[in-house]
N, C-alpha and C positions, 0 to 999 in steps of 0.2 A: 592415089594408089587404089586399084580396084580390089575386088574380092579375090581370095587365093584361088588359083587355077591349078595348083600342084596336083599331080596324079599320084595318089597313094598306092602302096604296093599291092594291097588287096582290097576289093570293094566290100567284102563281107564283114563290116565293122559297125559298131555303134559309136565308137570313139577312137581316137588315135592310140589309146592304150591297148587296143586289140591288134594293132599293126605288127607284122613280123619284125620290122626294124626296131620297134619299141621293146618288144619282148626279148629280142636278142641283146638289147642294151642292158635291160634290168635283170635278165635271167639267162645269160649266154649258155647255150647248149643244154638248158634244163627245161625248156618249155616245149609243149606238145599241143596238138589240137585234134578234135573230133569233128568230122564233117559228115553231114547227112545229106544225101543227094537223091533226086528223082531224075534218073537218066544222067545228063550232064549238068542239070540245074542244081545249084547249091541251095538247100532249104534252111539249113542250120549249120553254124560253125561255133565251136566252143574251144577257145584256147585256155590252157591251164599250165601250172607248174607243179611238178612232182618232186617232193623233197623226202629223202630217207635219212632219218637220224635215230640212232640208238635202236635200230631194228624196226622203227615205226615209219609207215609211209603216209605222208600228208599230201593231199591234193589241195593246192592252195594258190595264193597270189604272190607275185613279186613285190618288193618294196617300192614305195613312191609310185604306186599305181592305184588310182582312185577306184576304178571299177573294171571288171572283166566280164565274166558270165557269158551267156550265149548271145549270138546274133541270130535273128530269125528273119527270113524273107518276109517282106510286107505282104500280108494276105488280103484277099478281096472276097467279096460275096457276103452272104448272110453272116451275122455275128455268131450264130450258133455253129455254123460250119467252120468259121475261123477258129473258134475256141476248141472245136473237136480236133482240128488239125494241130493246133498248138499242143493239145494233150498228147497226141500221137508222137509229135516230134520230141517233146520234152521227155516222154516216157522212154522213147528209143535212146535218147541221149543218156538217161540215167542207167539204162541197161548196158551201154557201151563204156561207161566210166571204168577205168582200170581199178584193180583192187586198191583200197586205201583204208587206213585206220582212222583218218579224219578228213573232213571236207570243209573248206572255207572259201567262200566267194562273195564278192559284192557285185550285184548286177547293175548295169546301167539303168537309169530311171525309165527308159523306154520299155523295159521288160517289167510288166506288172502282174503277170499270171504265174504264180509259183505252186499252184495246186498239185501238179504231178510230183513235185518235190515233197510237199506235205504228205501226200498219200504214201510216199516211199520212206517216211520216217525222218525227214529233214526238219530242222527248225528255222525260224525266220525272225529277224529283228528289223524293224523299220528305221532307216536312217534318213537324214535330210541334207539336201544341198540347196543353194539359192542360185537361180539362173536369171540373168538379164536377157530377155528375148528380143527387145526392140532396139537393137544397136544402131539402126539407121537414123534414129532421131535422138541425138545426144542431148538436145534441149529437154526432151521429155525424161531422159535418164537422169539428168541433173535435177529436174524438178521432183522426180520420184524419190530422191534421197532424203533422209531425215535431216533436219536443220543442223544437228550437231556435226554431221559428217561434212556438210558444206562449210560450216564454220571452221572446222579443222583444216580443210583445204585452203580456205582464205587466210587462216592464221599462218600456215606454212609459207604461203606466197608472200605475205607481208614481211615475214621474217627473213626473206631472201633464200628460202630453200629451193633448190633446183633438182629436177629429175633428169638423170642421164640414161639414155638407151645405150647399153654397153655390152662388150664381150668379156668383161672382167669377172670371170667366175671365181677367182681367188678372193676378191673383196666380198663378193656375195657369200661365199662359204664362211668367211670370218664373221659376217653379220648373222648368218644362220646359226652358227655355233654359239654366238652370244645369247641367243634366245633360249637355247637348252641349258646353258650354264647358269643363266639367271634363275631358272626353275630347279636347279640342282639335278638335272636329268642328263643321262648319257646320250650322245648322238645315236639315233636309231639306224644310221647308215654311215658308211665311211665317206670321207672326202673323195677318195678315188672312185667310189661308186657314182657319186654325183658328177665327177669330172667325165667319166665314161658316158653317162647319160647325156650330159651337156654336149659332148662331141657328136653323139649320134643325132641329137635334135638339131644341132647346127648344120650337120650334113643334109638333113631333110628340110631345112628352112622352117623349123617347127618350134622355135623358142625365142623368147625375148627376156633379157635381164634388165630390170629397172633398178637403179640405185639413186637414192637421194643424198644430196650433200648440202651442208649448211654454208653460210657465207665464209666460214673459216676453212672450207674445203673438206671438212671431216665427214666421212660416210655416216649416214644416220639409219637408213632402212634399205632393204633390198627385197625385190620380188623376182622369182624365177617362174615365168609363165610359159606354157606350151600350147600349141594350137594346130588345128587343121581347118578345113573348109567348113566344119560344123560348129566348132566351139573353141574358145580360148579358156584354159584352165589356170587358175591361180594355184600353182602346184606347191611352191615352197616360199617361205617368207623368213625374214630375219631382221634384227634391229639392235642398235646400241641401247641397252637398258637405261643409260644415263640421259637419253634424249627421247624417251617415249612420249613426252608431252608436247613435242614440237608440231604434231599434225602431219609429219612427213609420211607416215604409213598410209593415211587416207589419201594424201596427195599422189603417192606412187600408184595406189590402186586406181585412182581416177585417170592417171596417165595411161595405165595399162588398158583400161576400158576404152579410152579414146583410140588407142592403137587397134584394139580388137575390132572396133567399128569399121576399120579399113580393110580387114583381112578375113573376117569370118562372120558367122551369123548370130552367135550367142556368147555370153560370158558366164562361165561356171565358176563359182567361188570354191568349189571342191568340198564344200560342206564341213561341218564340225559339230560334234555333240557336246563340246565343252561350252558351257553357258556364255562366258564373256566373248569368246570368239564367235559363237553363233549370233550374238547380239550385234557385234561389229559388222559381220557379213550381211545380216538382215537389214541393217540400216542403209545399205546401198540401193534398196528398193527392188531386189530381184524377186522372182516368183519362187515360192517354196516347192521343191520337188522331192517327194519321197522316193527312196530306192531301197532295194532289198539286200540284206545281209543273210546269206544262207549257210547253215552249218549242219554238220552231222558227225558224231563220234561213234565209231563202230567197235573198236577193241576195248576190252575192260581196262587194260593198262593205260590207254590213251584217255579213257573216261576219268580215271583216278587223277591223272595229270591235269586234265581240264578242270575238274572240280577244285583241285588245289589252287589253280590260277584264279578261278572265280572267287574263292574264299579270300585269297590275298587281295584282290581288288576291293572286296567289301571292307576288309580291315583297313586298307589304306585310305578309303574314302569316308571313314567314320569321323 
């Protein structure tokens, strides 16, 4: 199978998360975009979701969407000239933002210059993902993994664990729900939400579901991956907590990486700031990629709510 040749609906994207079909699946009728042009040429595109709750307007991102932020045309010429134009475009974007009490976006890692947002009173947190860039050489990818990951994959293979490439969204949802139940957490999205996203991705030939089974046929782990010609994203995971030591999760991840090598250019683990998850993703040998989380709270009422949430987080993590 060769690399994907699917023509996406708009070319002004850093990732499939900025595609109109994706946005309509995760925020139907609620997403908008700002476009800055020079004549007919698009220089910048910025999709966003506006939510109004309790009289407060939030310019934000939809669920299960790793990054959004602006897309900017690749600039050429002197670095100083490129940075000057970036400043102009970002500043114009900020001026064109609709009124909002709060702003929250995570930018794709290709966007590194947030100075115009800083000068306009926004704040920034650096987050990280891991990306495997050399998918064409799977032997090198295998060698780049930590020994413990390779051992987990071998352990699963010896135990007779098998990975199925499937359309069985219901089994995946069961496994995904188990992960949250094990931690005593509520599901952050409904099963119907994921079903709708799954249908949209399947229509665009943009998703793969991998589910591992033991020799007894019992589902052990599941991965829900999405992809385009640029990258595959490890979007959602799940697993039976009673079978966590089987190595099946690492095996499913390796199978998804092998599939990604046939259809796209990079594999993005979609990041995590949770230490054990970060360690697991890092062990696959990807390159660490910092990306920007940009925020701003304008209204006093929203600031009080924001500070309350931050205090709750501190108390819960003591």
